[in-house]
C-alpha positions, 0 to 999 in steps of 0.5 A: 467631545467637549469642544462645544460644552461650556462649563457654567462657573468653570472659569480659567483657573487651572490654565493659570501658570505658575509664573503669572501668580502674583505673590510666589513669582516675585520671590522666585523671579528675584533669585532667578534674575540675580542667578542668570546675571551672575552666570553672564 
C-alpha cells in the first residue's frame, strides 16, 4: 500500500542494525571475540 510513497525526512534510521552502531559495537564485539576465541 505504501510501496510508492516517499516520506520526507523519513530516512533509514529505523533500519540500522545494532551491530553497525559505532559506540556500542566496539564495546560489545571485543568481549564476543574473546569468548569465541576461548571456545575454539
